[in-house]
VOBA-1610 file (N, C-alpha, C; in pm, whole numbers, padded with zeros to 5 digits, always signed):
BEGIN
Unk+10394+08062+15458Unk+10543+08139+15521Unk+10646+08152+15418Unk+10675+08040+15364Unk+10801+08034+15263Unk+10762+08082+15169Unk+10629+08067+15140Unk+10586+08105+14970Unk+10591+08263+15003Unk+10559+08348+15085Unk+10552+08506+15105Unk+10703+08505+15125Unk+10784+08477+15192Unk+10920+08509+15187Unk+10946+08502+15052Unk+10937+08408+14972Unk+11012+08409+14825Unk+10954+08505+14736Unk+10800+08522+14768Unk+10759+08668+14690Unk+10817+08790+14715Unk+10839+08794+14859Unk+10864+08939+14898Unk+11031+08957+14860Unk+11131+08830+14807Unk+11238+08859+14780Unk+11263+08839+14615Unk+11123+08865+14539Unk+11160+08855+14395Unk+11205+09007+14340Unk+11264+09009+14233Unk+11295+09170+14221Unk+11210+09171+14095Unk+11137+09309+14073Unk+11059+09334+13999Unk+11110+09414+13871Unk+11074+09399+13753Unk+11182+09455+13637Unk+11060+09475+13542Unk+11052+09612+13513Unk+10946+09662+13417Unk+11008+09647+13290Unk+10936+09616+13205Unk+10985+09595+13063Unk+10928+09647+12932Unk+10957+09698+12853Unk+10867+09774+12745Unk+10822+09666+12628Unk+10704+09669+12600Unk+10617+09575+12508Unk+10726+09568+12375Unk+10806+09655+12342Unk+10918+09592+12234Unk+11009+09490+12256Unk+11019+09477+12381Unk+11110+09372+12449Unk+11111+09263+12413Unk+11210+09178+12347Unk+11183+09073+12243Unk+11155+08958+12331Unk+11132+08827+12257Unk+11128+08693+12307Unk+11258+08657+12372Unk+11349+08656+12283Unk+11499+08617+12346Unk+11489+08700+12496Unk+11505+08825+12469Unk+11498+08879+12635Unk+11459+08838+12719Unk+11334+08840+12726Unk+11199+08789+12806Unk+11252+08603+12866Unk+11295+08555+12785Unk+11310+08425+12819Unk+11415+08436+12901Unk+11508+08496+12879Unk+11689+08527+12996Unk+11603+08542+13133Unk+11518+08652+13154Unk+11430+08673+13281Unk+11338+08620+13311Unk+11276+08525+13231Unk+11187+08449+13261Unk+11228+08292+13325Unk+11374+08273+13291Unk+11401+08148+13352Unk+11468+08170+13488Unk+11470+08310+13552Unk+11515+08322+13673Unk+11346+08343+13760Unk+11363+08224+13868Unk+11246+08254+13949Unk+11222+08345+14061Unk+11352+08443+14049Unk+11387+08575+14150Unk+11312+08680+14069Unk+11273+08678+13967Unk+11238+08792+13871Unk+11121+08799+13848Unk+11031+08887+13856Unk+10903+08913+13809Unk+10897+09019+13700Unk+10858+09021+13605Unk+10847+09110+13480Unk+10690+09154+13476Unk+10714+09263+13489Unk+10540+09375+13431Unk+10620+09443+13303Unk+10503+09420+13180Unk+10507+09484+13041Unk+10450+09624+13041Unk+10498+09730+13001Unk+10456+09848+12979Unk+10421+09877+12827Unk+10386+10006+12774Unk+10327+10019+12646Unk+10497+10104+12592Unk+10541+10088+12496Unk+10644+10190+12469Unk+10615+10357+12408Unk+10463+10362+12414Unk+10419+10490+12393Unk+10343+10536+12502Unk+10410+10493+12629Unk+10317+10516+12750Unk+10328+10636+12798Unk+10225+10753+12841Unk+10287+10880+12875Unk+10352+10892+13012Unk+10414+10993+13064Unk+10495+11019+13174Unk+10387+10995+13311Unk+10259+11061+13304Unk+10165+11043+13394Unk+10161+10895+13410Unk+10168+10833+13298Unk+10050+10675+13315Unk+10188+10590+13395Unk+10313+10624+13328Unk+10424+10543+13365Unk+10480+10567+13493Unk+10444+10669+13544Unk+10482+10715+13725Unk+10368+10613+13792Unk+10239+10650+13734Unk+10136+10572+13812Unk+10160+10416+13807Unk+10209+10359+13684Unk+10240+10227+13690Unk+10380+10182+13816Unk+10491+10237+13804Unk+10578+10273+13894Unk+10529+10259+14053Unk+10458+10331+14053Unk+10380+10368+14230Unk+10332+10227+14237Unk+10229+10173+14128Unk+10167+10080+14168Unk+10253+09949+14232Unk+10357+09960+14123Unk+10438+09807+14142Unk+10534+09816+14255Unk+10558+09945+14283Unk+10677+09960+14362Unk+10685+09864+14476Unk+10823+09808+14548Unk+10927+09854+14465Unk+10978+09782+14367Unk+10995+09881+14252Unk+11048+09816+14115Unk+11219+09870+14120Unk+11274+09714+14085Unk+11399+09716+14090Unk+11518+09745+13984Unk+11397+09736+13827Unk+11480+09741+13723Unk+11420+09734+13603Unk+11461+09853+13504Unk+11337+09879+13422Unk+11443+09883+13271Unk+11361+09841+13189Unk+11420+09825+13034Unk+11358+09905+12947Unk+11391+10028+12920Unk+11330+10152+12863Unk+11348+10147+12675Unk+11227+10169+12654Unk+11248+10197+12481Unk+11269+10363+12498Unk+11131+10431+12407Unk+11169+10578+12423Unk+11109+10659+12555Unk+11096+10589+12656Unk+11013+10658+12765Unk+11131+10733+12826Unk+11079+10845+12894Unk+11181+10938+12965Unk+11175+10891+13126Unk+11291+10889+13167Unk+11345+10859+13281Unk+11435+10914+13405Unk+11380+11014+13497Unk+11438+11079+13590Unk+11415+11079+13747Unk+11418+11160+13782Unk+11425+11216+13958Unk+11250+11194+13966Unk+11188+11198+13889Unk+11025+11158+13907Unk+11011+11040+13948Unk+11071+10938+13838Unk+11031+10812+13807Unk+11100+10725+13912Unk+11247+10777+13952Unk+11317+10720+14050Unk+11237+10698+14167Unk+11158+10813+14222Unk+11108+10821+14320Unk+10979+10733+14379Unk+10891+10745+14207Unk+10791+10646+14226Unk+10821+10524+14207Unk+10954+10452+14159Unk+11015+10317+14183Unk+11006+10278+14333Unk+11076+10373+14410Unk+11068+10275+14543Unk+11207+10240+14557Unk+11299+10142+14480Unk+11392+10087+14525Unk+11485+10038+14380Unk+11484+10139+14283Unk+11537+10105+14152Unk+11686+10070+14151Unk+11729+09994+14140Unk+11852+09903+14141Unk+11944+09941+13984Unk+11876+09924+13878Unk+11916+09963+13735Unk+11824+10010+13670Unk+11902+10127+13546Unk+11790+10140+13458Unk+11845+10126+13290Unk+11831+10038+13211Unk+11858+10011+13118Unk+11788+10073+12976Unk+11860+10037+12853Unk+11804+10135+12746Unk+11821+10032+12653Unk+11704+09968+12582Unk+11717+09890+12491Unk+11768+09938+12370Unk+11886+10001+12369Unk+11939+10053+12258Unk+12070+10139+12320Unk+12140+10239+12238Unk+12250+10305+12299Unk+12214+10449+12324Unk+12125+10515+12266Unk+12084+10667+12292Unk+12074+10638+12447Unk+12069+10784+12531Unk+12041+10805+12637Unk+11963+10946+12704Unk+11956+11016+12573Unk+11918+11137+12612Unk+11789+11158+12649Unk+11715+11064+12700Unk+11566+11064+12793Unk+11591+11039+12901Unk+11713+11024+12938Unk+11741+10968+13079Unk+11808+11086+13132Unk+11759+11122+13305Unk+11829+11243+13361Unk+11977+11135+13419Unk+12049+11144+13368Unk+12195+11075+13423Unk+12248+11113+13532Unk+12242+11243+13582Unk+12308+11300+13693Unk+12202+11250+13835Unk+12056+11251+13764Unk+11944+11221+13888Unk+12021+11046+13920Unk+12012+10978+13822Unk+12057+10828+13863Unk+12208+10827+13938Unk+12267+10874+13890Unk+12411+10881+13987Unk+12393+10918+14110Unk+12328+11060+14146Unk+12282+11081+14298Unk+12242+10946+14380Unk+12187+10881+14295Unk+12115+10759+14375Unk+12188+10633+14338Unk+12325+10639+14294Unk+12422+10558+14290Unk+12360+10422+14185Unk+12241+10478+14107Unk+12156+10377+13983Unk+12256+10377+13882Unk+12316+10274+13816Unk+12364+10261+13699Unk+12292+10272+13592Unk+12327+10368+13475Unk+12246+10379+13352Unk+12316+10285+13255Unk+12239+10187+13189Unk+12297+10086+13102Unk+12243+10074+12981Unk+12356+10062+12893Unk+12277+10054+12710Unk+12353+09913+12647Unk+12287+09910+12547Unk+12288+09761+12490Unk+12423+09778+12435Unk+12523+09835+12449Unk+12664+09801+12368Unk+12675+09809+12203Unk+12700+09734+12178Unk+12718+09726+12026Unk+12605+09639+11928Unk+12523+09619+12042Unk+12383+09541+11994Unk+12332+09572+11830Unk+12302+09719+11834Unk+12242+09740+11715Unk+12323+09845+11636Unk+12453+09830+11653Unk+12554+09922+11571Unk+12559+09871+11448Unk+12580+09773+11387Unk+12591+09679+11273Unk+12441+09763+11161Unk+12322+09769+11230Unk+12212+09770+11194Unk+12227+09921+11130Unk+12267+10011+11256Unk+12241+10151+11201Unk+12318+10196+11085Unk+12447+10133+11081Unk+12576+10130+11012Unk+12531+10110+10837Unk+12429+09990+10873Unk+12365+09958+10746Unk+12274+10030+10665Unk+12218+10101+10744Unk+12113+10190+10727Unk+12164+10346+10695Unk+12273+10385+10731Unk+12320+10481+10705Unk+12404+10449+10574Unk+12439+10369+10526Unk+12483+10289+10396Unk+12402+10283+10296Unk+12247+10231+10336Unk+12135+10233+10263Unk+12095+10359+10214Unk+12107+10480+10313Unk+12041+10617+10246Unk+12139+10658+10165Unk+12277+10640+10202Unk+12383+10665+10078Unk+12331+10644+09945Unk+12332+10499+09921Unk+12280+10447+09803Unk+12150+10459+09739Unk+12067+10447+09856Unk+11929+10533+09789Unk+11908+10658+09728Unk+12004+10754+09782Unk+11994+10870+09738Unk+12113+10904+09624Unk+12198+10814+09634Unk+12339+10790+09490Unk+12252+10741+09385Unk+12209+10649+09402Unk+12130+10567+09294Unk+11984+10612+09259Unk+11933+10741+09296Unk+11801+10794+09299Unk+11697+10686+09281Unk+11705+10597+09407Unk+11621+10495+09399Unk+11484+10525+09371Unk+11413+10630+09440Unk+11263+10688+09411Unk+11268+10712+09270Unk+11315+10806+09215Unk+11316+10850+09091Unk+11283+10731+08989Unk+11380+10646+08994Unk+11412+10544+08884Unk+11287+10461+08902Unk+11254+10436+09026Unk+11111+10328+09054Unk+10998+10391+08972Unk+10988+10528+08984Unk+10885+10616+08968Unk+10875+10617+08789Unk+10992+10598+08732Unk+10993+10608+08627Unk+10963+10496+08511Unk+10983+10371+08587Unk+10938+10252+08517Unk+10784+10248+08586Unk+10741+10294+08670Unk+10599+10285+08758Unk+10540+10381+08620Unk+10554+10472+08595Unk+10444+10610+08533Unk+10483+10583+08384Unk+10586+10509+08334Unk+10611+10512+08225Unk+10669+10621+08131Unk+10788+10694+08244Unk+10849+10794+08173Unk+10972+10728+08168Unk+11011+10603+08113Unk+11115+10556+08092Unk+11225+10636+07986Unk+11171+10689+07905Unk+11258+10781+07790Unk+11296+10900+07871Unk+11294+10953+07989Unk+11366+11058+08086Unk+11444+11024+08143Unk+11503+10872+08159Unk+11595+10820+08237Unk+11753+10862+08232Unk+11775+10927+08104Unk+11936+10983+08095Unk+11955+11112+08125Unk+11801+11174+08165Unk+11838+11298+08238Unk+11867+11308+08376Unk+11846+11224+08438Unk+11866+11215+08591Unk+11938+11095+08615Unk+12062+11081+08558Unk+12156+10968+08587Unk+12201+10953+08697Unk+12185+10837+08783Unk+12282+10806+08900Unk+12389+10818+08927Unk+12439+10805+09042Unk+12592+10799+09031Unk+12679+10711+09144Unk+12779+10739+09134Unk+12858+10591+09237Unk+12902+10653+09352Unk+12884+10564+09446Unk+12976+10611+09557Unk+13172+10583+09531Unk+13146+10513+09457Unk+13291+10456+09428Unk+13370+10585+09372Unk+13488+10627+09466Unk+13560+10727+09430Unk+13515+10876+09523Unk+13401+10862+09572Unk+13342+10960+09629Unk+13398+11005+09802Unk+13414+11078+09834Unk+13443+11106+09992Unk+13344+11126+10041Unk+13352+11079+10179Unk+13228+11031+10290Unk+13303+11106+10420Unk+13254+11222+10491Unk+13290+11240+10611Unk+13189+11215+10703Unk+13265+11117+10831Unk+13203+11027+10896Unk+13185+11136+11046Unk+13088+11187+11116Unk+13110+11259+11234Unk+13109+11172+11361Unk+13174+11138+11410Unk+13131+11052+11521Unk+13212+10925+11503Unk+13313+10870+11592Unk+13370+10701+11520Unk+13393+10588+11663Unk+13258+10589+11726Unk+13255+10494+11801Unk+13198+10389+11748Unk+13088+10279+11861Unk+13050+10187+11816Unk+13000+10161+11630Unk+12934+10286+11612Unk+12828+10296+11492Unk+12912+10338+11388Unk+13001+10462+11405Unk+13073+10542+11298Unk+13170+10451+11266Unk+13246+10371+11336Unk+13332+10248+11291Unk+13314+10183+11191Unk+13170+10118+11213Unk+13111+10014+11162Unk+13044+10092+11008Unk+13030+10208+11019Unk+12989+10295+10864Unk+13106+10279+10811Unk+13210+10329+10869Unk+13344+10383+10787Unk+13391+10239+10746Unk+13388+10151+10774Unk+13408+10007+10710Unk+13348+09967+10571Unk+13211+09990+10618Unk+13106+10001+10515Unk+13166+10059+10370Unk+13188+10179+10402Unk+13220+10290+10324Unk+13337+10262+10214Unk+13430+10217+10323Unk+13571+10159+10281Unk+13551+10069+10169Unk+13449+09983+10222Unk+13424+09842+10113Unk+13362+09910+09966Unk+13290+10009+09941Unk+13264+10085+09834Unk+13356+10148+09779Unk+13515+10140+09834Unk+13592+10192+09775Unk+13554+10370+09761Unk+13521+10406+09875Unk+13541+10555+09904Unk+13637+10610+09989Unk+13690+10725+09976Unk+13760+10807+10087Unk+13692+10829+10187Unk+13724+10786+10305Unk+13694+10815+10421Unk+13746+10923+10514Unk+13697+11042+10532Unk+13732+11117+10631Unk+13658+11119+10771Unk+13740+11149+10846Unk+13655+11130+11031Unk+13662+11239+11114Unk+13585+11321+11180Unk+13607+11388+11271Unk+13540+11383+11401Unk+13612+11312+11503Unk+13613+11280+11627Unk+13690+11327+11700Unk+13650+11502+11774Unk+13766+11523+11869Unk+13793+11460+11997Unk+13719+11323+12002Unk+13759+11224+12127Unk+13825+11094+12109Unk+13863+11107+11965Unk+13929+11000+11914Unk+14081+11010+11893Unk+14194+10942+11938Unk+14334+10968+11867Unk+14334+10956+11733Unk+14413+11025+11670Unk+14427+11055+11503Unk+14455+10927+11466Unk+14563+10856+11572Unk+14613+10713+11526Unk+14525+10604+11502Unk+14413+10585+11569Unk+14327+10517+11574Unk+14241+10511+11450Unk+14211+10664+11440Unk+14164+10645+11303Unk+14222+10636+11175Unk+14337+10659+11179Unk+14428+10628+11067Unk+14427+10479+11057Unk+14464+10392+11166Unk+14481+10252+11159Unk+14370+10177+11121Unk+14232+10239+11111Unk+14113+10171+11035Unk+14095+10220+10914Unk+14211+10282+10818Unk+14215+10333+10705Unk+14125+10435+10640Unk+14133+10543+10783Unk+14056+10662+10722Unk+14142+10774+10756Unk+14110+10889+10734Unk+14181+11041+10735Unk+14111+11097+10845Unk+14205+11127+10946Unk+14120+11209+11050Unk+14148+11346+10999Unk+14029+11410+11073Unk+14036+11572+11054Unk+14006+11616+11192Unk+14041+11742+11191Unk+14064+11798+11286Unk+13966+11906+11326Unk+13926+11959+11214Unk+13835+12060+11184Unk+13713+12052+11107Unk+13600+12049+11152Unk+13497+12017+11097Unk+13433+12096+10988Unk+13463+12212+10979Unk+13433+12320+10896Unk+13503+12326+10786Unk+13646+12269+10810Unk+13758+12257+10703Unk+13712+12147+10604Unk+13659+12032+10695Unk+13631+11892+10621Unk+13516+11921+10576Unk+13411+12004+10595Unk+13293+11984+10509Unk+13274+12025+10365Unk+13352+12114+10308Unk+13359+12152+10153Unk+13420+12044+10107Unk+13507+11930+10151Unk+13561+11824+10102Unk+13447+11709+10058Unk+13330+11693+10127Unk+13272+11601+10126Unk+13170+11569+10027Unk+13164+11451+09994Unk+13011+11432+09911Unk+12892+11370+09978Unk+12935+11294+10083Unk+12852+11278+10206Unk+12885+11292+10330Unk+12800+11307+10433Unk+12837+11354+10538Unk+12737+11269+10623Unk+12788+11190+10696Unk+12706+11077+10770Unk+12745+11109+10940Unk+12606+11141+11021Unk+12614+11179+11160Unk+12593+11058+11245Unk+12727+11051+11307Unk+12713+10929+11441Unk+12777+10991+11565Unk+12725+11085+11615Unk+12743+11133+11744Unk+12631+11132+11840Unk+12652+11099+11967Unk+12549+11112+12059Unk+12497+11266+12039Unk+12351+11306+12106Unk+12297+11412+12140Unk+12344+11496+12279Unk+12412+11571+12286Unk+12487+11640+12407Unk+12471+11797+12392Unk+12469+11899+12487Unk+12481+12010+12492Unk+12562+12077+12358Unk+12656+12003+12333Unk+12771+12022+12252Unk+12758+12009+12097Unk+12666+11912+12097Unk+12622+11844+11942Unk+12500+11905+11891Unk+12409+11969+11997Unk+12279+12016+11938Unk+12285+12120+11842Unk+12203+12095+11749Unk+12224+12224+11642Unk+12372+12239+11539Unk+12418+12113+11586Unk+12565+12117+11517Unk+12583+12142+11355Unk+12459+12097+11295Unk+12447+12117+11176Unk+12363+12236+11161Unk+12389+12368+11150Unk+12301+12456+11144Unk+12340+12516+11025Unk+12266+12646+11013Unk+12256+12737+10852Unk+12429+12769+10843Unk+12512+12804+10884Unk+12636+12826+10840Unk+12731+12681+10823Unk+12696+12603+10894Unk+12794+12452+10856Unk+12688+12399+10758Unk+12592+12427+10703Unk+12543+12365+10561Unk+12566+12454+10482Unk+12602+12550+10479Unk+12654+12656+10354Unk+12805+12599+10342Unk+12877+12542+10414Unk+13015+12501+10392Unk+13000+12351+10299Unk+12886+12286+10303Unk+12897+12173+10206Unk+12881+12212+10063Unk+12905+12116+10001Unk+12908+12121+09819Unk+12761+12136+09808Unk+12716+12189+09710Unk+12574+12191+09648Unk+12548+12068+09623Unk+12644+11972+09564Unk+12618+11846+09495Unk+12624+11722+09624Unk+12625+11783+09752Unk+12682+11696+09870Unk+12521+11609+09958Unk+12524+11530+09998Unk+12448+11480+10088Unk+12452+11469+10236Unk+12347+11474+10301Unk+12367+11496+10448Unk+12300+11374+10486Unk+12330+11288+10603Unk+12250+11168+10637Unk+12250+11167+10779Unk+12176+11135+10841Unk+12127+11144+10995Unk+12112+11042+11055Unk+12130+10945+11100Unk+12087+10815+11160Unk+12110+10812+11338Unk+12176+10945+11349Unk+12187+10952+11508Unk+12088+10990+11610Unk+12052+11122+11617Unk+11935+11164+11707Unk+11894+11310+11625Unk+11755+11341+11658Unk+11701+11467+11593Unk+11761+11546+11697Unk+11756+11699+11629Unk+11838+11788+11699Unk+11976+11828+11643Unk+12016+11712+11624Unk+12190+11758+11564Unk+12194+11866+11430Unk+12059+11872+11360Unk+12052+11927+11255Unk+11930+12029+11276Unk+12014+12145+11255Unk+11864+12274+11237Unk+11791+12205+11135Unk+11637+12185+11126Unk+11555+12144+11054Unk+11554+12255+10937Unk+11486+12368+11008Unk+11434+12468+10912Unk+11569+12566+10820Unk+11674+12496+10881Unk+11813+12536+10783Unk+11841+12452+10691Unk+11821+12294+10709Unk+11790+12200+10609Unk+11737+12240+10520Unk+11575+12265+10544Unk+11467+12303+10428Unk+11524+12398+10334Unk+11589+12520+10425Unk+11610+12618+10283Unk+11735+12580+10215Unk+11830+12488+10275Unk+11939+12445+10202Unk+11894+12362+10061Unk+11794+12274+10104Unk+11724+12144+10022Unk+11646+12236+09914Unk+11571+12284+09962Unk+11468+12390+09852Unk+11544+12476+09740Unk+11646+12522+09812Unk+11724+12659+09731Unk+11838+12562+09652Unk+11849+12459+09676Unk+11960+12395+09584Unk+12111+12397+09669Unk+12103+12449+09752Unk+12238+12477+09804Unk+12283+12322+09875Unk+12219+12239+09874Unk+12238+12062+09926Unk+12156+11993+09838Unk+12236+11890+09768Unk+12174+11808+09698Unk+12066+11731+09777Unk+12095+11680+09865Unk+11942+11577+09932Unk+12010+11520+10087Unk+11910+11500+10149Unk+11911+11413+10279Unk+11875+11299+10301Unk+11940+11211+10384Unk+11856+11094+10450Unk+11842+11119+10585Unk+11730+11110+10622Unk+11699+11122+10791Unk+11613+11010+10841Unk+11656+10987+10966Unk+11571+10870+11038Unk+11528+10894+11167Unk+11585+11036+11178Unk+11565+11102+11330Unk+11499+11257+11307Unk+11436+11308+11428Unk+11390+11428+11388Unk+11362+11506+11517Unk+11389+11657+11481Unk+11351+11721+11635Unk+11221+11692+11677Unk+11136+11679+11663Unk+11001+11619+11696Unk+10993+11476+11654Unk+10954+11399+11739Unk+10908+11262+11704Unk+10789+11196+11781Unk+10691+11181+11687Unk+10715+11158+11529Unk+10684+11348+11476Unk+10768+11347+11358Unk+10752+11509+11303Unk+10598+11525+11308Unk+10551+11643+11270Unk+10388+11642+11270Unk+10350+11645+11102Unk+10243+11583+11062Unk+10196+11553+10908Unk+10210+11675+10862Unk+10277+11709+10745Unk+10271+11786+10684Unk+10364+11903+10714Unk+10519+11824+10776Unk+10619+11921+10809Unk+10662+11938+10639Unk+10763+12047+10695Unk+10821+12117+10556Unk+10900+12003+10463Unk+10982+11923+10553Unk+11068+11836+10487Unk+10989+11708+10378Unk+10883+11714+10428Unk+10783+11581+10336Unk+10761+11612+10213Unk+10769+11739+10206Unk+10708+11768+10085Unk+10819+11781+09978Unk+10980+11780+10024Unk+11066+11784+09933Unk+11119+11651+09851Unk+11161+11640+09703Unk+11161+11535+09634Unk+11289+11452+09653Unk+11399+11564+09740Unk+11532+11510+09761Unk+11553+11490+09899Unk+11470+11431+09978Unk+11477+11377+10086Unk+11430+11247+10089Unk+11501+11152+10184Unk+11418+11007+10202Unk+11415+11009+10372Unk+11349+10944+10435Unk+11313+10956+10552Unk+11279+10800+10590Unk+11285+10789+10715Unk+11253+10665+10779Unk+11218+10685+10943Unk+11110+10660+11016Unk+11073+10657+11154Unk+11162+10625+11270Unk+11284+10671+11286Unk+11365+10623+11371Unk+11376+10459+11390Unk+11405+10385+11266Unk+11385+10270+11302Unk+11563+10181+11221Unk+11627+10296+11236Unk+11801+10229+11203Unk+11820+10111+11300Unk+11807+10155+11421Unk+11873+10024+11474Unk+11753+09943+11524Unk+11670+09935+11447Unk+11559+09845+11514Unk+11515+09724+11399Unk+11609+09672+11338Unk+11577+09562+11301Unk+11512+09431+11350Unk+11440+09349+11285Unk+11443+09225+11357Unk+11540+09163+11444Unk+11675+09169+11389Unk+11801+09087+11451Unk+11852+09143+11561Unk+11848+09307+11516Unk+11912+09429+11645Unk+11802+09412+11782Unk+11671+09404+11749Unk+11592+09405+11890Unk+11617+09255+11927Unk+11640+09171+11864Unk+11659+09018+11938Unk+11807+09074+12032Unk+11932+09126+11983Unk+12067+09136+12035Unk+12039+09234+12143Unk+11954+09330+12124Unk+11938+09450+12212Unk+11882+09418+12330Unk+11737+09293+12302Unk+11684+09274+12436Unk+11766+09194+12515Unk+11851+09084+12460Unk+11919+09009+12523Unk+12008+09056+12619Unk+12110+09160+12552Unk+12198+09215+12630Unk+12136+09289+12742Unk+11993+09374+12699Unk+11961+09443+12836Unk+11919+09345+12932Unk+11860+09259+12895Unk+11847+09160+13003Unk+11955+09100+13072Unk+12064+09082+13019Unk+12212+09057+13064Unk+12225+09158+13152Unk+12214+09270+13117Unk+12281+09384+13162Unk+12154+09386+13315Unk+12046+09379+13304Unk+11979+09376+13436Unk+12004+09312+13534Unk+12036+09177+13494Unk+12070+09044+13574Unk+12188+09104+13626Unk+12316+09128+13553Unk+12439+09150+13603Unk+12429+09279+13737Unk+12359+09331+13717Unk+12342+09445+13854Unk+12280+09384+13955Unk+12134+09325+13926Unk+12075+09265+14010Unk+12153+09126+14121Unk+12285+09102+14013Unk+12354+08967+14085Unk+12468+09017+14111Unk+12495+09155+14152Unk+12604+09212+14215Unk+12726+09237+14120Unk+12730+09215+13980Unk+12840+09205+13919Unk+12808+09319+13801Unk+12818+09399+13770Unk+12751+09512+13659Unk+12859+09454+13544Unk+12814+09476+13427Unk+12893+09484+13298Unk+12937+09581+13298Unk+13052+09626+13300Unk+13099+09786+13334Unk+13107+09847+13191Unk+13139+09769+13093Unk+13171+09853+12990Unk+13008+09898+12905Unk+12895+09866+12973Unk+12789+09901+12925Unk+12734+10006+13014Unk+12786+10009+13128Unk+12754+10141+13245Unk+12825+10273+13165Unk+12681+10361+13159Unk+12728+10544+13118Unk+12763+10596+13232Unk+12725+10571+13364Unk+12765+10673+13467Unk+12844+10582+13568Unk+12980+10538+13509Unk+13072+10449+13569Unk+13112+10514+13713Unk+13080+10660+13752Unk+13127+10709+13889Unk+13001+10599+13995Unk+12930+10561+13973Unk+12819+10461+14071Unk+12890+10328+14060Unk+12982+10304+14011Unk+13024+10165+14024Unk+13132+10165+14148
//
């Protein structure tokens, strides 16, 4: 009888296969937690079937999987939904709030990694890394002086969004001795100035000043399509656009036109409107684009940090003391 009671009191937590060993260890150390693993690429139908099969499910650690009303229903008794990351555009937050279920993110766990990727993309483009590599490999060394790289030193970067990642990107750009402009209508100008940056209130007025634009804002109805054809036309033809935030913030058809026609010097993209983008996507053929498969925040160290924080987030709710700074829908607290 005692065994059955103990089993029925266990809290069931679903974790994606990308959850690291360090995160698993925190959950495994608890004899009141049962972990169930699922594929990071699981289909919506299979995910709902899995939830129903294991119901009641009390917590979930999500990678890219969507989560909303249907999944809440299938779970039976969901107490906490967490993301092994910081973006949450695949989660129906109002649905969670209606049921008083907190949505939690991994705080600053992957912020340094994304900031490094943004800087890496700026440097790769500025130093013409792909072209230089090809010259040595292909024996076209003699043509090197016709495609000189250039410095970040003295250049102007415009950072769009001054949250956990934007602030760290700014710090790294300041270390490169760049002039850093920041556009974030939700941050006090004094906070931006105190960080050694110049606040700009009008995005359209700031774009013509920038040699690099790096996007670090969430995907919301307000920011979708933020970089459309009209905005791209405001940028210098020598400027570069970097997106390590979310796909859909840039109109990709307009970006292709700007890059192909020489109205924009280049772009660094870690995220896309459709992920993965279809093979043979128009942007793939352009020599002035560098791409990565949405991994800016998924370094070895970041996965460990995010998984550990996600495990702590889950346990904090199940133990009745949610880590409030990591809760997105604070109305449920």
